[in-house]
SEGURO-374208 format. One record per atom (N, C-alpha, C): residue in one letter; x, y, z. Coordinates in pm, whole numbers, padded with zeros to 5 digits, always signed. Each point is the difference from the previous one (the first is absolute). Example, Ala and Ser with C-alpha at 12.3 -4.5 7.8 and 13.67 -1.06 7.14 Angstrom:
2
a+01319-00569+00780 a-00089+00119+00000 a+00090+00120+00000 s-00035+00105-00072 s+00082+00119+00006 s-00077+00109+00073 
# end
This chain:
135
m-01443-01144-00111 m-00162+00072-00070 m-00004-00016-00121 y-00124-00023-00051 y-00032+00022-00158 y-00054+00146-00055 i+00009+00019-00101 i-00027+00126-00044 i-00173+00047+00046 i-00087-00098+00017 i-00141+00021+00040 i+00020+00065+00143 e+00066-00069+00055 e+00025+00015+00151 e+00048+00123+00036 i+00125+00050-00074 i+00060+00118+00017 i-00109+00128-00087 i-00057-00022-00090 i-00102+00088-00015 i-00134+00024+00093 g-00055-00109+00062 g-00090+00001+00100 g+00093+00089+00154 v+00110-00034+00005 v+00065+00087+00091 v-00019+00154-00001 v+00082+00003-00159 v+00018+00161+00008 v-00160+00070-00016 s-00081-00078-00053 s-00140+00051+00014 s-00084+00034+00164 s+00043-00112+00069 s-00028+00064+00131 s+00059+00085+00067 i+00101+00057-00041 i+00108+00109+00023 i-00083+00112-00031 v-00019-00011-00153 v-00101+00145-00078 v-00087-00016+00090 g-00113-00088+00011 g-00130-00002+00071 g+00011+00112+00133 i+00115-00047+00080 i+00018+00026+00142 i+00051+00138-00005 l+00083+00048-00092 l+00046+00127-00017 l-00118+00114-00030 t-00096-00051-00096 t-00076+00074-00062 t-00112+00075+00143 y-00013-00164+00075 y-00086+00064+00104 y+00021+00106+00065 f+00114-00022+00042 f+00098+00128+00070 f+00013+00095-00072 m-00010+00036-00113 m+00047+00122-00086 m-00131+00098-00018 p+00048+00107+00077 p-00095+00124+00025 p-00097+00027-00112 n-00117+00018+00023 n-00085+00048-00150 n+00029+00090-00101 s+00078+00096+00062 s+00046+00116-00085 s+00114-00050-00127 w+00082-00136+00034 w+00099-00044-00082 w-00081-00094-00077 k-00079-00040+00015 k-00098-00113-00097 k-00029+00047-00102 s-00040+00157-00020 s-00063+00055-00119 s+00136+00042-00096 k+00117-00012+00055 k+00115+00087-00064 k+00077-00104-00103 k+00008-00025-00077 k+00044-00067-00126 k+00190-00027+00020 l+00035+00109+00057 l+00155-00028+00048 l+00010-00078+00076 s-00080+00017+00122 s+00055-00084+00129 s-00094-00149-00058 i-00078-00012-00089 i-00019-00139-00024 i+00114-00081-00109 l+00049+00119-00049 l+00112-00060-00095 l+00170-00062+00064 v+00012+00092+00092 v+00086+00019+00105 v-00002-00152+00071 g-00117+00014+00045 g-00039-00158+00085 g+00038-00112-00084 l-00049-00012-00157 l+00007-00130-00085 l+00122-00004-00034 i+00093+00131+00012 i+00143-00076-00031 i+00047-00020+00145 i-00019+00021+00102 i+00074-00066+00124 i-00054-00116+00003 v-00099-00047-00022 v-00072-00168+00008 v+00078-00038-00134 s+00003+00035-00082 s+00075-00049-00169 s+00141-00032+00084 g+00059+00088+00080 g+00151-00030+00001 g+00016-00108+00117 v-00093+00005+00103 v+00001-00099+00112 v-00012-00139-00049 c-00095-00043-00104 c-00060-00095-00090 c+00137-00069-00072 t+00053+00113-00062 t+00150-00045-00075 t+00091-00050+00075 s+00020+00095+00137 s+00115-00058+00070 s-00038-00146+00085 i-00158-00056+00028 i-00021-00092+00033 i+00012-00112-00086 i-00011+00014-00143 i-00015-00131-00105 i+00108-00012-00045 s+00125+00098+00040 s+00157-00015-00018 s+00045-00100+00114 m-00020+00091+00089 m+00054-00124+00134 m-00075-00122+00012 n-00086-00020-00068 n-00082-00138-00033 n+00056-00100-00109 s+00041+00097-00065 s+00084-00105-00129 s+00086-00025+00057 r+00119+00080+00074 r+00141-00046+00055 r-00027-00108+00109 l-00089+00005+00063 l-00024-00100+00135 l-00061-00170-00094 r-00038+00024-00109 r-00027-00091-00077 r+00093-00034-00031 r+00104+00039-00115 r+00139-00026-00029 r+00057-00055+00076 i+00041+00047+00118 i+00070-00102+00076 i-00063-00093+00095 d-00114-00039-00021 d-00083-00088+00047 d+00057-00113-00108 n-00030+00044-00120 n+00014-00094-00109 n+00140-00052-00008 i+00122+00074+00017 i+00141+00004+00003 i+00012-00135+00090 s-00080+00042+00154 s+00055-00094+00093 s-00079-00156-00026 i-00099-00008-00086 i-00039-00119-00029 i+00078-00056-00086 a+00032+00088-00116 a+00077-00100-00090 a+00170-00045+00053 a+00039+00100+00069 a+00113-00051+00127 a-00014-00163+00076 n-00099+00007+00028 n-00027-00084+00091 n-00031-00140-00098 k-00068+00020-00105 k-00031-00099-00098 k+00120-00072-00065 l+00092+00096-00043 l+00136-00022-00056 l+00075-00081+00101 l+00028+00044+00116 l+00050-00091+00133 l-00068-00165-00009 e-00124+00017-00019 e-00094-00126+00043 e+00051-00099-00144 y+00012+00061-00087 y+00046-00110-00116 y+00142-00004-00012 q+00057+00055+00063 q+00162-00026-00029 q+00033-00135+00033 k-00028-00085+00062 k+00022-00158+00045 k-00031-00071-00107 f-00133+00010-00043 f-00058-00084-00075 f-00029-00005-00146 h+00033+00140-00016 h-00038+00043-00147 h+00093+00056-00070 f+00094+00021+00037 f+00113+00080-00052 f+00107-00066+00023 s+00130-00008-00117 s+00151-00027+00016 s+00038+00089+00034 p+00133+00004+00109 p+00061+00109+00013 p+00006+00116-00075 e+00020-00044-00119 e+00034+00119-00142 e-00117+00073-00020 g-00147-00122+00023 g-00087+00105-00049 g-00091+00060+00114 f+00040-00054+00151 f-00027+00111+00073 f+00065+00136+00005 n+00155-00004-00046 n+00073+00110-00016 n-00049+00094-00088 l-00061-00037-00153 l-00076+00049-00067 l-00083+00087+00023 a-00121-00076+00074 a-00087+00016+00043 a-00037+00140+00104 c+00110-00030+00068 c+00050+00151+00102 c+00039+00104-00076 l+00075-00012-00079 l+00039+00097-00089 l-00122+00042-00081 s-00092-00047-00034 s-00108+00035-00073 s-00081+00063+00103 f-00031-00030+00118 f-00074+00054+00143 f+00074+00125-00023 l+00092-00002+00039 l+00118+00147+00068 l-00026+00103-00156 e+00025-00087-00105 e+00016+00127-00114 e-00157+00081-00025 q-00134-00073+00042 q-00122+00027-00003 q-00027+00117+00077 n+00056-00032+00118 n-00004+00094+00098 n+00139+00106+00047 k+00032+00011-00125 k+00150+00113+00020 k-00017+00132+00045 d-00098+00027-00018 d-00044+00124+00072 d-00021+00014+00107 l-00034-00099+00085 l+00008+00001+00127 l+00127-00051+00079 y+00039-00052-00030 y+00154-00144+00004 y+00130+00020-00092 p+00036+00184-00006 p+00059-00021-00138 p+00189-00064+00101 e-00003+00014+00080 e+00153-00038+00046 e-00002-00170+00032 s-00102-00039+00035 s-00034-00151+00014 s+00020-00048-00144 y-00059+00078-00111 y+00020-00069-00132 y+00092+00013-00060 e+00121+00117+00032 e+00134+00009-00043 e+00072-00135+00072 r-00025+00020+00134 r+00117-00080+00052 r-00032-00173-00033 a-00129-00006-00058 a-00029-00145-00039 a+00076-00013-00141 k-00033+00081-00064 k+00069+00019-00160 k+00186-00008+00024 g+00012+00077+00113 g+00160+00005+00019 g+00056-00163+00041 l-00084-00053+00071 l-00006-00140+00059 l+00033-00115-00089 f-00066+00027-00135 f+00022-00104-00131 f+00080+00019-00054 r+00069+00153+00012 r+00108+00005-00074 r+00122-00043+00025 e+00003-00014+00155 e+00142-00022+00058 e+00007-00161+00012 s-00129-00045+00035 s+00030-00135+00059 s-00115-00106-00104 g+00061-00110-00033 g-00085-00096-00099 g-00045-00068+00040 k+00007-00036+00191 k-00068-00094+00066 k-00137-00023-00025 s-00095-00084-00023 s-00148+00032+00007 s-00045-00073+00133 e+00079-00032+00064 e-00062-00084+00144 e+00005+00115+00105 e+00126+00045-00012 e+00056+00094+00105 e-00082+00153-00040 n-00046+00050-00131 n-00044+00109-00028 n-00137-00008+00065 s-00060-00123-00048 s-00181-00056+00051 s-00013+00042+00128 n+00085-00045+00110 n+00016-00003+00104 n+00001+00139+00054 t+00059+00111-00087 t+00020+00123+00017 t-00087+00103-00045 m-00039-00076-00100 m-00180+00077-00043 m-00100-00037+00079 s-00015-00126+00041 s-00127-00035+00122 s+00055+00089+00122 g+00078+00050+00038 g+00036+00093+00111 g-00037+00120-00024 l+00004+00071-00114 l-00059+00101-00080 l-00119+00036-00024 i-00042-00106-00020 i-00196-00025-00034 i-00042-00004+00144 r+00055-00075+00046 r-00073+00034+00172 r+00027+00089+00068 g+00096+00087-00033 g+00043+00110+00060 g-00148+00103-00033 i-00028+00006-00136 i-00093+00101-00062 i-00105-00069+00086 a-00057-00125-00011 a-00112-00032+00016 a-00019+00023+00191 i+00085-00011+00073 i-00003+00035+00137 i-00041+00151-00017 l+00117+00090-00094 l-00068+00144+00047 l-00142+00013-00072 n-00092-00074-00061 n-00124+00022-00073 n-00087-00048+00099 d+00049-00088+00080 d-00105-00059+00032 d+00054-00124+00165 e-00070-00007+00065 e+00010-00087+00126 e+00032-00136-00054 g-00110-00052-00077 g-00006-00147-00028 g+00055-00070-00104 v+00132+00005+00031 v+00110-00048-00084 v+00013-00162+00026 v+00016-00060-00118 v+00018-00131-00031 v+00111-00048+00086 e+00034-00127+00026 e+00112-00038+00123 e+00049-00088-00102 
# end
């Protein structure tokens, strides 16, 4: 949902609520203030959830694109570095995956083996965020 759609939904809710609000409440400033605070809270939570969903969608798209480009655009070492950059960018959502990936490179220097492991890790993130994962 875009911001304009969210504002439209919230204003529709406000319109419906004011239609059913008793006439005695409409003249009281306190009831109007409370109503505005409630509507503002609902609007803020909707926008927050929407931005989180957009971020998850963007992560899924980026993970799938990274997997698409793996075979033709990256060497094994380049793919490993791209995966580490991806995980570092999203380490607030996947802190353990990021730490495991860093640990993997400390323990082993084999680029081809690490590339397959990183591919599995990114594929797992893509599957968790979206059903349309690249095969």
